[in-house]
KEKOLKE-226217 format. One record per atom (N, C-alpha, C): residue in one letter; atom name; x, y, z. Coordinates in Angstrom, 2 decimals, decimal comma, padded with zeros to 5 digits. Example, Ala and Ser with C-alpha at 12.3 -4.5 7.8 and 13.67 -1.06 7.14 Angstrom:
2
marke|drendo|east|north|up
A|N|013,19|-005,69|007,80
A|CA|012,30|-004,50|007,80
A|C|013,20|-003,30|007,80
S|N|012,85|-002,25|007,08
S|CA|013,67|-001,06|007,14
S|C|012,90|000,03|007,87
//
This chain:
258
marke|drendo|east|north|up
M|N|000,74|-001,27|-000,12
M|CA|-000,30|-000,36|-000,18
M|C|000,82|001,20|-000,28
S|N|000,43|002,34|-000,69
S|CA|001,48|003,41|-000,76
S|C|-000,01|004,26|-001,03
G|N|000,67|005,69|-000,95
G|CA|-000,35|007,01|-001,35
G|C|000,35|008,29|-001,65
F|N|-000,67|008,91|-002,66
F|CA|-000,15|009,98|-003,54
F|C|-000,97|010,88|-003,80
L|N|-000,15|011,84|-003,90
L|CA|-001,10|013,28|-004,02
L|C|-000,41|014,26|-005,97
A|N|-001,30|014,44|-006,67
A|CA|-000,89|014,64|-007,65
A|C|-001,87|016,30|-008,00
L|N|-001,32|016,97|-008,49
L|CA|-002,19|018,26|-008,84
L|C|-001,76|019,38|-009,91
W|N|-002,60|019,80|-010,20
W|CA|-002,21|020,54|-011,25
W|C|-002,49|022,38|-010,86
D|N|-002,05|023,01|-010,83
D|CA|-001,65|024,20|-009,97
D|C|-002,11|025,66|-011,47
K|N|-003,33|025,93|-011,25
K|CA|-004,24|026,74|-012,01
K|C|-003,61|028,17|-011,77
T|N|-002,66|028,49|-010,56
T|CA|-002,47|029,79|-010,74
T|C|-001,62|030,32|-011,01
G|N|-000,45|029,66|-011,80
G|CA|000,48|030,19|-012,39
G|C|001,94|029,71|-011,74
G|N|001,79|029,32|-010,55
G|CA|002,63|029,25|-009,73
G|C|002,74|029,81|-008,31
S|N|001,59|030,46|-008,02
S|CA|000,98|031,06|-006,47
S|C|000,92|029,94|-005,67
L|N|000,61|028,81|-006,15
L|CA|000,14|027,98|-004,84
L|C|001,31|027,94|-004,11
N|N|000,79|028,11|-002,98
N|CA|001,86|027,57|-001,51
N|C|001,65|026,60|-001,21
F|N|002,57|025,72|-000,71
F|CA|002,15|024,38|000,21
F|C|003,91|023,31|-000,03
A|N|004,05|023,08|000,86
A|CA|005,02|021,76|000,90
A|C|004,33|020,21|000,69
L|N|004,99|019,73|-000,55
L|CA|004,46|018,49|-000,68
L|C|004,90|017,30|000,47
E|N|005,96|017,23|001,20
E|CA|006,46|016,71|001,81
E|C|005,27|016,62|003,22
K|N|005,20|017,91|003,41
K|CA|004,12|017,87|004,80
K|C|002,93|018,00|004,58
T|N|002,18|018,21|002,85
T|CA|001,36|017,87|003,26
T|C|001,13|016,65|002,79
T|N|001,49|015,42|002,18
T|CA|001,25|014,31|001,98
T|C|002,03|013,20|003,76
A|N|002,31|013,84|004,39
A|CA|002,61|013,17|005,72
A|C|001,45|012,56|006,54
I|N|000,25|013,26|006,00
I|CA|-000,81|012,63|006,99
I|C|-001,49|011,26|005,99
M|N|-000,68|010,87|005,18
M|CA|-000,22|009,47|004,50
M|C|000,58|008,53|005,02
C|N|001,39|009,07|005,41
C|CA|002,55|008,31|006,18
C|C|002,41|007,11|006,44
H|N|001,04|006,79|006,65
H|CA|000,85|005,07|007,34
H|C|000,49|004,14|006,27
R|N|000,44|004,86|004,82
R|CA|000,15|004,20|003,86
R|C|001,30|003,63|003,23
G|N|002,15|004,44|003,11
G|CA|003,73|004,75|003,11
G|C|004,99|004,90|003,59
P|N|005,72|003,90|004,73
P|CA|006,53|004,67|005,60
P|C|007,70|004,29|005,02
D|N|008,21|004,14|003,31
D|CA|009,37|003,73|003,71
D|C|009,62|004,99|002,79
H|N|009,45|005,71|001,86
H|CA|009,89|006,65|001,04
H|C|009,12|007,70|000,95
F|N|009,79|009,01|000,59
F|CA|008,81|010,06|000,18
F|C|009,71|010,55|-001,19
G|N|008,47|010,57|-002,17
G|CA|009,34|011,51|-003,00
G|C|008,58|012,42|-003,85
S|N|008,78|013,05|-004,65
S|CA|008,03|014,53|-005,24
S|C|008,47|014,70|-006,34
L|N|007,89|015,33|-007,01
L|CA|007,54|015,90|-008,56
L|C|007,34|017,76|-008,84
I|N|008,29|018,56|-008,78
I|CA|007,35|019,40|-009,48
I|C|007,62|019,88|-010,92
S|N|006,94|020,00|-011,95
S|CA|007,29|020,24|-013,25
S|C|006,09|021,24|-014,03
G|N|006,19|022,45|-014,20
G|CA|005,32|023,23|-014,70
G|C|004,56|023,79|-013,57
P|N|003,30|023,04|-014,42
P|CA|001,77|023,35|-013,52
P|C|001,64|021,87|-012,47
V|N|002,68|020,92|-012,58
V|CA|001,90|019,77|-012,04
V|C|002,99|019,59|-010,73
R|N|003,02|019,02|-009,52
R|CA|003,06|018,90|-008,66
R|C|002,96|017,27|-007,86
M|N|003,52|016,47|-008,01
M|CA|003,39|015,45|-007,52
M|C|004,13|014,60|-006,20
G|N|003,52|014,07|-005,03
G|CA|004,32|013,66|-004,08
G|C|003,40|011,76|-003,66
C|N|004,60|011,69|-002,98
C|CA|004,35|009,86|-002,96
C|C|004,53|009,35|-001,91
R|N|004,01|009,34|-001,12
R|CA|004,55|008,18|000,33
R|C|004,86|006,68|-000,36
Y|N|005,66|005,95|-000,19
Y|CA|005,68|004,88|-000,84
Y|C|006,03|003,45|000,22
L|N|005,36|002,33|-000,06
L|CA|005,77|001,51|000,59
L|C|006,26|000,13|-000,30
K|N|007,67|-000,02|000,44
K|CA|008,37|-001,30|-000,65
K|C|007,73|-003,07|-000,55
T|N|007,17|-003,15|-001,97
T|CA|007,29|-004,83|-001,73
T|C|007,64|-005,42|-003,05
I|N|007,91|-004,93|-004,00
I|CA|008,48|-005,77|-005,08
I|C|010,28|-005,46|-005,39
D|N|010,56|-004,15|-005,36
D|CA|012,01|-004,33|-005,59
D|C|012,13|-003,06|-004,13
L|N|013,22|-003,44|-003,41
L|CA|013,45|-002,82|-002,23
L|C|014,66|-001,85|-002,46
S|N|015,00|-001,83|-003,61
S|CA|016,20|-001,09|-004,13
S|C|015,88|000,40|-004,09
S|N|017,01|001,21|-003,92
S|CA|016,67|002,71|-004,09
S|C|016,21|003,00|-005,34
Q|N|016,09|002,25|-006,65
Q|CA|015,68|002,32|-007,75
Q|C|014,64|002,42|-008,18
A|N|013,64|001,77|-007,33
A|CA|012,30|001,74|-007,20
A|C|011,49|002,80|-006,80
K|N|012,09|003,73|-006,42
K|CA|011,64|004,78|-005,55
K|C|010,71|005,79|-006,44
Q|N|009,65|006,11|-006,01
Q|CA|008,68|007,09|-006,97
Q|C|008,76|008,49|-006,40
P|N|008,45|009,25|-007,66
P|CA|007,82|009,18|-009,03
P|C|008,68|008,71|-009,59
F|N|008,37|007,58|-010,51
F|CA|009,30|006,52|-011,94
F|C|008,81|007,67|-013,04
F|N|010,03|007,84|-014,10
F|CA|010,05|008,35|-014,81
F|C|010,36|007,60|-015,85
N|N|009,99|008,25|-017,61
N|CA|010,74|007,14|-018,79
N|C|011,82|007,61|-018,98
E|N|012,55|007,36|-020,24
E|CA|013,93|007,68|-020,53
E|C|014,30|008,49|-020,57
K|N|013,51|009,68|-021,52
K|CA|013,28|010,99|-021,54
K|C|012,90|011,96|-020,68
K|N|012,34|011,55|-019,67
K|CA|012,09|012,31|-018,56
K|C|010,79|013,28|-018,86
T|N|010,43|012,77|-019,85
T|CA|008,88|013,70|-020,24
T|C|007,34|012,92|-019,34
L|N|007,42|011,69|-018,72
L|CA|006,42|011,16|-018,16
L|C|006,62|010,55|-016,84
A|N|005,82|011,57|-015,67
A|CA|006,19|010,74|-014,37
A|C|005,23|010,05|-014,20
L|N|005,50|009,24|-013,08
L|CA|004,25|008,30|-012,53
L|C|004,23|007,86|-011,12
V|N|002,73|008,18|-010,43
V|CA|002,90|008,06|-009,04
V|C|001,52|006,87|-009,02
F|N|002,08|005,70|-008,19
F|CA|001,41|004,67|-007,78
F|C|000,70|004,01|-006,81
D|N|-000,31|003,41|-006,40
D|CA|-000,44|002,59|-005,41
D|C|-001,21|001,13|-005,59
G|N|-000,21|000,70|-005,10
G|CA|-001,26|-001,18|-005,24
G|C|-000,30|-002,40|-006,00
R|N|-000,70|-003,22|-006,75
R|CA|-000,06|-004,22|-007,32
R|C|-000,38|-004,45|-008,87
I|N|000,56|-004,82|-009,93
I|CA|000,30|-005,43|-011,14
I|C|000,55|-007,12|-010,90
Y|N|000,04|-007,40|-011,30
Y|CA|-000,18|-008,90|-010,82
Y|C|000,90|-009,79|-012,25
N|N|000,44|-008,98|-013,59
N|CA|000,99|-009,82|-015,03
N|C|002,11|-008,90|-015,18
Y|N|002,64|-008,24|-014,50
Y|CA|004,17|-007,36|-014,69
Y|C|005,37|-007,88|-015,30
R|N|005,55|-008,93|-015,20
R|CA|006,70|-009,57|-015,41
R|C|006,20|-010,19|-016,72
Q|N|005,31|-010,75|-017,38
Q|CA|004,77|-011,05|-018,65
Q|C|004,77|-009,31|-019,51
L|N|004,22|-008,43|-018,79
L|CA|004,17|-007,41|-019,88
L|C|005,64|-006,59|-019,76
R|N|006,58|-007,06|-018,47
R|CA|007,71|-006,02|-018,69
R|C|008,75|-007,33|-019,69
A|N|008,69|-008,25|-019,73
A|CA|009,27|-008,93|-021,03
A|C|008,87|-008,67|-022,40
E|N|007,90|-008,49|-022,56
E|CA|007,02|-007,86|-023,94
E|C|008,02|-006,71|-024,04
L|N|007,80|-005,58|-023,47
L|CA|008,10|-004,28|-023,50
L|C|009,71|-004,29|-023,34
L|N|010,37|-005,06|-023,07
L|CA|011,50|-005,29|-023,04
L|C|012,28|-005,82|-024,29
Q|N|011,60|-006,59|-025,11
Q|CA|011,55|-006,90|-026,44
Q|C|011,31|-005,61|-027,17
K|N|010,66|-004,85|-026,97
K|CA|010,29|-003,58|-027,30
K|C|011,24|-002,56|-027,65
G|N|012,54|-003,17|-026,89
G|CA|013,71|-001,88|-026,15
G|C|013,58|-001,06|-025,29
H|N|012,46|-000,76|-024,53
H|CA|012,63|-000,37|-023,59
H|C|013,42|-000,60|-022,38
F|N|013,79|000,56|-021,63
F|CA|014,72|000,27|-020,42
F|C|014,44|000,41|-019,31
F|N|014,52|-000,67|-018,15
F|CA|013,47|-000,33|-017,18
F|C|014,93|000,02|-016,08
R|N|014,81|000,69|-015,46
R|CA|015,84|001,15|-014,28
R|C|015,19|000,35|-012,73
S|N|014,55|-000,18|-012,86
S|CA|014,22|-001,23|-011,56
S|C|013,33|-002,75|-012,04
E|N|013,11|-002,90|-010,99
E|CA|012,41|-004,40|-010,76
E|C|010,85|-004,00|-010,42
S|N|010,79|-003,03|-010,54
S|CA|009,17|-002,35|-009,71
S|C|008,05|-002,74|-010,75
D|N|007,22|-003,34|-010,55
D|CA|005,83|-003,73|-011,19
D|C|005,54|-002,01|-011,66
A|N|005,19|-001,25|-010,75
A|CA|004,60|-000,40|-011,44
A|C|005,30|000,54|-012,81
E|N|006,65|000,39|-013,01
E|CA|007,73|000,93|-013,73
E|C|006,73|000,17|-015,75
V|N|006,18|-000,49|-015,17
V|CA|006,03|-001,12|-016,08
V|C|004,68|-000,49|-017,21
I|N|004,19|000,57|-016,22
I|CA|002,91|001,29|-016,65
I|C|003,33|001,95|-017,47
L|N|004,69|002,97|-016,89
L|CA|004,95|003,97|-017,82
L|C|005,30|003,38|-019,26
H|N|005,62|002,33|-019,51
H|CA|006,72|001,77|-020,51
H|C|005,22|001,30|-021,44
L|N|004,16|000,56|-020,80
L|CA|002,80|000,25|-021,29
L|C|002,42|001,60|-021,96
Y|N|002,37|002,61|-021,15
Y|CA|001,72|003,79|-021,95
Y|C|002,33|004,51|-023,08
E|N|003,68|004,34|-023,36
E|CA|004,71|005,13|-024,00
E|C|003,91|004,09|-025,42
E|N|003,90|002,84|-025,36
E|CA|003,28|002,27|-026,32
E|C|001,79|001,91|-027,07
E|N|001,09|002,38|-025,60
E|CA|-000,43|001,99|-026,46
E|C|-001,59|003,18|-025,40
G|N|-000,95|004,22|-025,21
G|CA|-001,54|005,42|-024,30
G|C|-002,48|005,11|-023,47
P|N|-003,40|005,28|-023,26
P|CA|-004,25|005,82|-022,23
P|C|-005,15|004,47|-022,17
D|N|-005,29|003,74|-023,11
D|CA|-006,29|002,44|-023,05
D|C|-005,05|001,10|-022,59
C|N|-003,93|001,50|-022,18
C|CA|-003,01|000,23|-021,69
C|C|-003,41|-000,14|-020,72
V|N|-003,82|000,56|-019,88
V|CA|-005,25|000,28|-018,69
V|C|-005,65|-001,53|-019,05
V|N|-006,13|-001,40|-020,11
V|CA|-006,68|-002,56|-020,18
V|C|-006,34|-003,66|-020,09
R|N|-004,73|-003,93|-020,00
R|CA|-003,89|-005,12|-019,98
R|C|-003,38|-005,06|-018,73
L|N|-003,95|-004,29|-017,68
L|CA|-003,19|-004,57|-016,19
L|C|-004,34|-005,69|-015,02
R|N|-003,53|-006,19|-014,94
R|CA|-004,05|-007,34|-013,98
R|C|-003,70|-007,10|-012,52
G|N|-004,79|-006,41|-011,80
G|CA|-003,97|-006,02|-010,09
G|C|-005,30|-005,04|-009,31
M|N|-004,60|-004,54|-008,64
M|CA|-005,06|-003,56|-007,73
M|C|-004,79|-002,54|-007,97
F|N|-005,20|-001,36|-008,29
F|CA|-004,34|000,09|-008,55
F|C|-004,84|001,16|-008,45
A|N|-003,97|001,92|-008,27
A|CA|-005,14|003,13|-008,66
A|C|-003,38|004,16|-008,95
F|N|-003,74|005,16|-010,08
F|CA|-002,30|005,93|-010,60
F|C|-002,48|007,13|-011,28
C|N|-001,76|008,08|-011,04
C|CA|-001,48|009,35|-011,95
C|C|-000,08|009,49|-012,74
L|N|-000,20|009,38|-014,09
L|CA|000,67|009,98|-014,66
L|C|000,33|011,38|-015,45
Y|N|001,98|011,85|-015,41
Y|CA|001,76|013,36|-016,32
Y|C|002,53|012,93|-017,14
D|N|002,00|013,50|-018,39
D|CA|002,60|013,48|-020,04
D|C|002,61|015,20|-019,79
Q|N|004,33|015,08|-019,86
Q|CA|004,56|016,62|-020,22
Q|C|004,34|016,99|-021,25
E|N|004,59|016,35|-022,52
E|CA|004,36|016,59|-023,97
E|C|003,13|016,81|-024,39
K|N|002,00|016,64|-023,68
K|CA|001,05|016,64|-024,13
K|C|000,16|017,58|-023,31
Q|N|000,96|017,94|-022,04
Q|CA|000,11|018,41|-020,93
Q|C|-001,08|018,25|-020,28
L|N|-000,81|016,42|-019,95
L|CA|-001,97|016,04|-019,45
L|C|-001,84|015,04|-018,48
L|N|-002,93|015,30|-017,49
L|CA|-002,34|013,97|-016,23
L|C|-003,67|013,12|-016,97
V|N|-003,25|011,57|-016,67
V|CA|-004,14|010,55|-016,93
V|C|-003,46|009,45|-015,80
G|N|-004,52|008,71|-016,06
G|CA|-004,34|007,80|-014,82
G|C|-006,21|006,80|-014,60
A|N|-006,20|005,63|-013,74
A|CA|-006,92|004,54|-013,62
A|C|-007,20|004,61|-012,19
R|N|-008,65|003,60|-012,19
R|CA|-008,26|002,82|-011,05
R|C|-008,85|001,74|-011,37
D|N|-008,22|000,67|-010,72
D|CA|-008,71|-000,63|-010,69
D|C|-010,12|-001,57|-010,99
R|N|-010,12|-002,59|-011,61
R|CA|-011,97|-003,16|-012,45
R|C|-012,34|-002,99|-010,71
F|N|-012,66|-003,65|-010,02
F|CA|-013,27|-003,80|-008,61
F|C|-013,45|-002,50|-007,76
G|N|-012,34|-001,51|-007,92
G|CA|-012,26|-000,44|-006,85
G|C|-011,67|-000,35|-005,48
M|N|-010,48|-001,82|-005,67
M|CA|-009,89|-002,25|-004,20
M|C|-008,68|-001,30|-003,85
K|N|-008,25|-000,18|-004,91
K|CA|-007,47|000,92|-004,50
K|C|-008,68|001,98|-004,65
P|N|-008,17|002,90|-003,82
P|CA|-009,11|004,42|-003,99
P|C|-008,47|005,51|-004,20
L|N|-009,36|006,59|-005,04
L|CA|-008,73|007,60|-005,83
L|C|-009,51|008,70|-005,54
Y|N|-009,51|009,85|-005,12
Y|CA|-010,43|011,04|-004,93
Y|C|-010,04|012,49|-005,64
Y|N|-010,73|012,81|-005,88
Y|CA|-010,21|013,96|-006,87
Y|C|-011,43|015,13|-006,58
T|N|-010,76|016,57|-006,73
T|CA|-011,36|017,86|-006,45
T|C|-010,57|018,82|-007,21
E|N|-011,60|019,82|-007,25
E|CA|-010,94|020,97|-008,05
E|C|-011,53|022,60|-007,21
N|N|-011,01|023,22|-007,55
N|CA|-011,59|025,00|-007,10
N|C|-010,72|025,94|-008,23
S|N|-010,83|027,07|-008,03
S|CA|-010,32|027,97|-008,96
S|C|-008,58|027,90|-008,94
G|N|-008,24|027,10|-007,94
G|CA|-006,90|027,43|-007,73
G|C|-006,04|026,07|-007,75
F|N|-006,56|025,05|-008,01
F|CA|-006,12|023,58|-008,37
F|C|-007,02|022,51|-008,82
F|N|-006,61|021,47|-009,57
F|CA|-007,40|020,27|-009,76
F|C|-006,44|018,96|-008,65
A|N|-006,84|018,27|-008,17
A|CA|-006,25|017,40|-006,89
A|C|-006,61|016,38|-007,49
L|N|-005,56|014,72|-007,22
L|CA|-006,22|013,75|-006,91
L|C|-005,75|012,60|-005,95
A|N|-006,08|012,31|-005,08
A|CA|-005,26|011,33|-004,16
A|C|-005,70|010,45|-003,61
S|N|-005,04|009,58|-002,55
S|CA|-005,17|008,52|-002,34
S|C|-006,09|008,19|-001,15
E|N|-006,57|009,47|-000,48
E|CA|-006,91|009,62|000,46
E|C|-007,79|011,28|000,60
A|N|-009,16|011,55|000,81
A|CA|-009,70|012,49|000,79
A|C|-009,13|013,64|001,72
K|N|-008,13|013,28|002,86
K|CA|-008,35|013,86|003,94
K|C|-006,93|015,07|003,73
V|N|-006,07|014,41|002,52
V|CA|-004,86|015,42|002,50
V|C|-005,18|016,15|001,35
F|N|-006,43|016,55|001,05
F|CA|-006,88|018,11|000,21
F|C|-007,32|018,81|001,91
T|N|-007,63|018,65|002,83
T|CA|-007,60|019,69|004,08
T|C|-006,08|020,25|004,06
K|N|-004,86|019,85|003,59
K|CA|-003,55|020,07|003,73
K|C|-003,21|021,37|002,65
L|N|-004,18|021,72|001,89
L|CA|-003,95|022,05|000,58
L|C|-004,37|023,61|000,80
P|N|-004,12|024,43|000,48
P|CA|-004,75|026,03|000,55
P|C|-005,77|026,24|-000,32
G|N|-006,52|026,74|000,30
G|CA|-008,14|027,67|-000,69
G|C|-009,20|026,33|-000,55
F|N|-009,02|024,89|000,19
F|CA|-009,82|024,25|-000,13
F|C|-010,23|024,42|001,61
S|N|-011,63|024,39|001,38
S|CA|-012,86|024,20|002,39
S|C|-013,49|022,95|002,58
L|N|-013,25|022,68|003,81
L|CA|-013,77|021,02|003,98
L|C|-015,49|021,23|004,69
N|N|-016,12|020,73|003,88
N|CA|-017,66|021,07|004,12
N|C|-018,27|019,38|004,23
I|N|-019,15|019,24|004,64
I|CA|-019,98|018,03|004,57
I|C|-020,81|017,90|003,67
N|N|-020,79|016,86|002,84
N|CA|-021,91|016,52|001,43
N|C|-023,10|016,06|002,27
E|N|-024,32|017,19|002,48
E|CA|-025,35|016,96|003,19
E|C|-026,42|015,42|002,06
K|N|-025,97|015,70|000,62
K|CA|-026,73|014,45|-000,13
K|C|-025,99|013,10|000,63
A|N|-025,02|013,09|000,60
A|CA|-024,31|011,65|001,03
A|C|-024,71|010,93|002,04
I|N|-025,72|011,59|003,16
I|CA|-025,50|011,25|004,69
I|C|-026,95|010,36|004,37
P|N|-027,77|010,43|003,42
P|CA|-029,18|009,60|003,60
P|C|-028,50|007,73|002,85
H|N|-027,49|008,27|002,02
H|CA|-027,16|007,41|001,19
H|C|-025,94|006,30|002,10
Y|N|-025,13|006,97|003,11
Y|CA|-024,46|006,19|004,64
Y|C|-025,66|005,73|005,31
L|N|-026,55|006,41|005,49
L|CA|-027,34|005,48|006,96
L|C|-028,01|004,61|006,21
T|N|-028,40|004,69|004,80
T|CA|-029,24|003,30|004,27
T|C|-028,12|002,56|003,67
F|N|-027,22|002,60|003,12
F|CA|-025,95|001,79|002,45
F|C|-024,83|001,44|003,68
Q|N|-024,60|002,31|004,67
Q|CA|-023,53|002,28|005,37
Q|C|-022,17|002,60|004,48
Y|N|-022,42|003,12|003,15
Y|CA|-021,20|003,90|002,89
Y|C|-021,85|004,78|001,52
V|N|-020,84|005,07|001,04
V|CA|-021,30|006,45|000,25
V|C|-020,93|006,06|-001,44
P|N|-022,06|006,00|-002,27
P|CA|-021,79|005,14|-003,73
P|C|-021,00|006,25|-004,38
E|N|-019,79|005,64|-005,68
E|CA|-019,74|006,86|-006,30
E|C|-020,43|007,41|-007,26
P|N|-020,00|008,54|-007,81
P|CA|-018,75|009,43|-007,48
P|C|-018,56|009,98|-006,24
E|N|-019,63|009,90|-005,14
E|CA|-020,14|011,11|-004,38
E|C|-019,28|010,48|-003,12
T|N|-019,11|011,44|-002,21
T|CA|-017,95|010,79|-000,55
T|C|-018,89|011,92|000,06
M|N|-018,49|011,59|001,09
M|CA|-018,79|012,61|002,35
M|C|-018,90|013,95|002,85
F|N|-017,49|014,29|001,58
F|CA|-017,38|016,09|001,93
F|C|-017,71|016,54|000,63
A|N|-018,31|017,88|001,00
A|CA|-018,94|018,40|-000,81
A|C|-017,69|018,84|-001,44
G|N|-017,71|018,77|-002,48
G|CA|-016,56|018,80|-004,03
G|C|-015,60|017,83|-003,84
V|N|-015,57|016,79|-003,07
V|CA|-014,64|015,55|-003,29
V|C|-015,70|014,57|-003,62
Y|N|-014,77|014,22|-004,85
Y|CA|-015,18|012,72|-005,67
Y|C|-014,72|011,58|-005,70
K|N|-014,97|010,76|-006,13
K|CA|-014,16|009,13|-006,08
K|C|-014,09|009,03|-007,60
I|N|-013,00|008,72|-008,02
I|CA|-013,04|008,14|-009,70
I|C|-013,71|006,79|-009,53
P|N|-014,62|006,37|-010,21
P|CA|-015,18|005,18|-010,29
P|C|-013,86|003,88|-010,37
P|N|-014,67|002,95|-010,15
P|CA|-013,58|001,52|-010,56
P|C|-013,98|001,47|-012,26
A|N|-012,96|000,72|-012,60
A|CA|-013,05|000,61|-014,12
A|C|-012,85|001,75|-014,56
H|N|-012,00|002,90|-013,97
H|CA|-012,22|003,97|-014,84
H|C|-010,96|004,83|-015,27
I|N|-010,79|005,09|-017,05
I|CA|-009,63|006,19|-016,62
I|C|-010,16|007,55|-016,64
F|N|-009,30|008,21|-016,18
F|CA|-009,41|009,65|-016,20
F|C|-008,66|010,48|-016,96
L|N|-008,65|012,08|-017,34
L|CA|-007,56|012,74|-018,59
L|C|-008,32|013,64|-017,86
W|N|-007,13|014,69|-017,66
W|CA|-007,05|016,36|-017,32
W|C|-006,30|016,69|-018,17
Q|N|-007,02|017,65|-018,69
Q|CA|-005,99|018,27|-019,72
Q|C|-007,19|019,62|-020,51
Q|N|-006,25|020,67|-020,52
Q|CA|-006,81|021,82|-020,98
Q|C|-007,94|022,55|-019,98
G|N|-008,07|021,92|-018,84
G|CA|-008,97|022,65|-017,48
G|C|-009,88|021,75|-017,57
R|N|-010,14|020,86|-018,11
R|CA|-011,12|019,91|-018,41
R|C|-011,34|018,56|-017,83
L|N|-012,11|017,60|-016,89
L|CA|-011,84|016,15|-016,44
L|C|-012,86|015,06|-017,67
S|N|-012,57|014,26|-017,64
S|CA|-012,98|013,70|-018,47
S|C|-012,80|012,31|-018,02
L|N|-013,97|011,41|-018,21
L|CA|-013,77|009,67|-017,43
L|C|-014,45|008,92|-018,45
K|N|-014,22|007,73|-018,82
K|CA|-014,03|006,70|-019,49
K|C|-013,66|005,51|-018,92
R|N|-015,08|004,46|-019,17
R|CA|-015,16|003,36|-018,24
R|C|-014,33|002,21|-019,79
Y|N|-013,23|001,55|-018,97
Y|CA|-012,33|000,72|-019,66
Y|C|-013,35|-000,94|-019,72
W|N|-013,94|-001,11|-018,63
W|CA|-014,31|-002,50|-018,16
W|C|-015,52|-002,55|-017,88
Q|N|-016,32|-003,59|-018,37
Q|CA|-017,50|-004,52|-017,65
Q|C|-017,51|-005,93|-017,54
S|N|-018,21|-005,97|-016,47
S|CA|-018,51|-007,58|-016,03
S|C|-019,01|-007,87|-017,36
V|N|-019,24|-009,27|-017,59
V|CA|-020,44|-009,69|-018,33
V|C|-020,24|-011,27|-017,81
F|N|-021,61|-011,65|-017,63
F|CA|-021,76|-013,17|-016,99
F|C|-022,41|-013,92|-017,89
A|N|-021,98|-014,68|-018,72
A|CA|-022,23|-015,21|-019,77
A|C|-022,64|-016,82|-019,43
P|N|-024,01|-017,26|-019,72
P|CA|-024,19|-018,27|-019,35
P|C|-023,81|-019,67|-020,19
Q|N|-022,94|-020,95|-019,85
Q|CA|-022,14|-021,65|-020,38
Q|C|-022,90|-022,92|-019,35
K|N|-022,64|-023,74|-021,04
K|CA|-023,17|-025,22|-020,31
K|C|-021,92|-026,37|-020,36
R|N|-021,37|-026,30|-019,34
R|CA|-020,38|-027,50|-019,36
R|C|-020,65|-028,29|-018,22
P|N|-019,67|-029,89|-018,43
P|CA|-020,11|-030,70|-017,31
P|C|-018,93|-029,93|-015,83
F|N|-020,38|-030,35|-014,93
F|CA|-019,66|-029,74|-013,64
F|C|-018,24|-030,22|-013,26
A|N|-018,02|-030,99|-013,64
A|CA|-016,46|-031,46|-013,00
A|C|-015,37|-030,53|-013,34
E|N|-015,69|-029,94|-015,07
E|CA|-015,27|-029,42|-015,46
E|C|-015,06|-027,90|-014,76
F|N|-016,12|-027,47|-014,48
F|CA|-015,69|-026,40|-013,55
F|C|-015,18|-026,16|-012,48
V|N|-015,36|-027,31|-012,09
V|CA|-014,31|-027,52|-010,98
V|C|-012,85|-027,40|-010,81
E|N|-012,29|-027,96|-011,92
E|CA|-011,34|-028,27|-012,23
E|C|-010,35|-026,84|-013,04
K|N|-011,41|-025,71|-013,08
K|CA|-011,63|-024,73|-013,74
K|C|-011,35|-023,53|-012,61
T|N|-012,40|-024,31|-012,15
T|CA|-012,18|-023,03|-010,45
T|C|-010,64|-022,95|-009,47
R|N|-010,25|-024,39|-009,95
R|CA|-009,14|-024,87|-008,75
R|C|-007,66|-024,39|-009,57
Q|N|-007,97|-024,27|-010,69
Q|CA|-007,01|-023,83|-012,03
Q|C|-006,63|-022,14|-011,51
V|N|-007,95|-021,34|-011,64
V|CA|-007,81|-020,55|-011,65
V|C|-007,45|-019,76|-010,09
L|N|-008,03|-020,35|-008,97
L|CA|-007,65|-020,09|-007,46
L|C|-005,74|-020,44|-007,51
R|N|-005,30|-021,15|-007,90
R|CA|-003,76|-021,35|-008,18
R|C|-003,36|-020,54|-008,90
E|N|-003,34|-019,93|-009,73
E|CA|-002,68|-019,06|-010,50
E|C|-002,75|-017,85|-009,91
S|N|-003,75|-017,36|-009,11
S|CA|-004,17|-016,25|-008,66
S|C|-002,88|-015,72|-007,18
V|N|-003,61|-016,95|-006,52
V|CA|-002,34|-017,30|-005,17
V|C|-001,20|-017,06|-005,74
K|N|-000,37|-018,05|-006,87
K|CA|000,53|-017,74|-007,49
K|C|001,25|-015,93|-007,52
L|N|000,13|-015,65|-008,27
L|CA|000,51|-014,25|-009,08
L|C|000,54|-013,20|-007,76
H|N|-000,25|-013,28|-006,89
H|CA|-000,50|-012,14|-005,68
H|C|000,68|-012,87|-004,62
T|N|001,06|-013,65|-004,48
T|CA|002,30|-014,21|-003,36
T|C|003,93|-013,46|-004,10
Q|N|003,32|-012,84|-005,34
Q|CA|005,09|-012,01|-005,68
Q|C|005,73|-010,78|-005,14
A|N|006,99|-011,25|-004,63
A|CA|006,87|-010,08|-003,46
A|C|008,28|-009,84|-003,55
S|N|008,96|-008,87|-002,74
S|CA|010,43|-009,13|-002,25
S|C|010,58|-008,78|-000,81
V|N|009,58|-009,51|000,02
V|CA|009,53|-008,88|001,22
V|C|008,45|-010,46|002,07
P|N|008,30|-010,73|003,23
P|CA|007,66|-012,09|003,18
P|C|006,49|-011,83|003,82
W|N|005,47|-012,54|002,89
W|CA|004,02|-012,40|002,97
W|C|003,46|-013,19|004,13
G|N|002,56|-012,89|004,17
G|CA|001,67|-013,95|005,37
G|C|000,55|-014,36|004,41
A|N|-000,56|-014,32|005,84
A|CA|-001,75|-014,72|005,16
A|C|-002,78|-013,62|004,47
//
């Protein structure tokens, strides 16, 4: 688990806050490392938890070879080894063994739609300097959180909504529309949250922030098609899927437990 903040400054540089201090509220998500980026209107800060690659090369934000792309990431990509091998064959250079770095190079090959090839639990934000674009996504089932807010001074995304309370110009108010939802369902359905003006990127969605506008696109939809097969075949298929899933989930550079 890690935590990040990505912000687009609309003020032309007059927005005054310290990334390290602002993201300290997420230290519990990533106690191993703090990394940051300030480039033009974009500011990124990440509190990182080491799981796959424990070396200093796996620190976030990640950059591509030309330093035109920057990535902050929370989660795990379970099929990263397969994707990494494919990208190495195409001539991409990796500075680490991290699963997150795969996203950078996959984006270079396939653009925002590269997310459909990711298998895992994740939320990320990527800054494309050449296109002046913030792009990212949330995993298919929303296992990893991603919140956003916008006012006249900035557009911001974060792993936890409380990070926004540390930003200048943000006013914390209760979202009264969310109260009936919470009392009825014991949670607040996307995209609303308990805070006014703070929203969740829905699961299985790509977001793009460009030229002062946010757009969202669904990249996956579950489909349950009836299948007529022998019961024993379903049993064997379930066993195979579970074994594969456990094997992929236990890829780590640190000891794992239950």
